[in-house]
C-alpha positions in Angstrom: 102.8 29.6 150.5 102.8 27.3 147.4 100.0 25.3 145.9 101.1 21.7 145.4 100.5 20.2 141.9 97.6 18.1 141.5 97.8 14.9 139.3 95.0 14.6 136.8 95.1 10.9 137.0 95.0 10.9 133.2 97.4 8.6 131.3 100.4 10.1 129.7 100.0 11.4 126.3 103.3 9.8 125.2 102.2 7.0 122.8 105.9 5.5 122.7 106.8 2.8 125.3 109.4 3.8 127.9 112.1 1.7 126.1 111.7 3.8 122.8 112.1 7.1 124.8 115.2 5.7 126.3 116.5 4.6 122.9 115.8 8.0 121.6 117.8 9.5 124.5 120.6 7.2 123.8 120.7 7.9 120.2 120.8 11.7 120.8 123.7 11.1 123.4 125.6 9.2 120.8 125.1 11.7 118.2 126.4 14.5 120.4 129.6 12.4 121.1 129.9 12.0 117.3 129.7 15.6 116.8 132.6 16.0 119.5 134.7 13.4 117.9 134.4 14.9 114.4 135.6 18.1 115.9 138.6 16.2 117.5 139.2 14.5 114.2 139.4 17.9 112.3 141.8 19.2 114.9 144.0 16.1 114.6 144.0 16.7 110.8 145.0 20.3 111.3 147.8 19.2 113.5 148.7 16.5 111.1 148.6 13.8 113.9 147.8 10.6 111.9 147.7 8.4 114.9 145.2 10.4 116.8 143.2 10.9 113.5 142.9 7.0 113.2 142.1 6.4 116.9 139.2 8.9 116.6 137.9 7.4 113.3 137.7 4.1 115.0 135.7 5.6 117.9 133.4 7.2 115.4 132.9 4.0 113.4 131.9 2.3 116.6 129.5 5.0 117.6 127.9 5.2 114.1 127.4 1.3 114.5 125.7 1.7 117.9 123.5 4.4 116.5 122.5 2.2 113.4 121.7 -0.6 115.7 119.7 1.3 118.1 117.6 2.9 115.1 117.1 -0.7 113.7 115.9 -2.1 117.1 113.4 0.8 117.3 112.2 0.1 113.6 111.6 -3.6 114.6 109.9 -2.6 117.8 107.5 -0.2 116.1 106.7 -2.8 113.4 106.0 -5.2 116.0 103.7 -2.9 118.0 102.0 -1.8 114.9 101.3 -5.4 113.8 100.0 -6.1 117.3 97.5 -3.1 117.3 96.3 -3.9 113.7 95.7 -7.6 114.9 93.7 -6.4 117.9 91.6 -4.1 115.5 90.9 -7.0 113.2 89.9 -9.3 116.0 87.6 -6.9 117.2 86.0 -6.3 113.8 85.6 -9.9 113.3 84.0 -10.7 116.7 80.5 -12.0 116.3 79.4 -10.0 119.4 80.6 -6.7 118.2 77.8 -4.0 118.5 75.7 -6.3 120.7 76.5 -4.7 124.0 75.5 -1.0 124.7 77.1 1.0 127.5 74.0 2.2 129.3 76.0 5.0 131.1 77.4 6.7 128.0 
């Protein structure tokens, strides 16, 4: 007889948005592909297969380009969310009613 898991109802501790986690997973996947392609390229070099080597190098360049784009998009997203959070903080600090209301249940 197993005991079912109980959800705490607390929000996730993951501070990144879901898109970010997906981008990280995609980058990791592309980096793994890159490692495999580098191994294949080395094998082509050992076998002196110039055609295969060039083909693999093109694939490597494409994957590196995709990784760079994903990382750049992630940087832009974090800058944007960082600016949004700092603007919210400034707005609450500049509010004329700040500190006026007290939570009686605290």
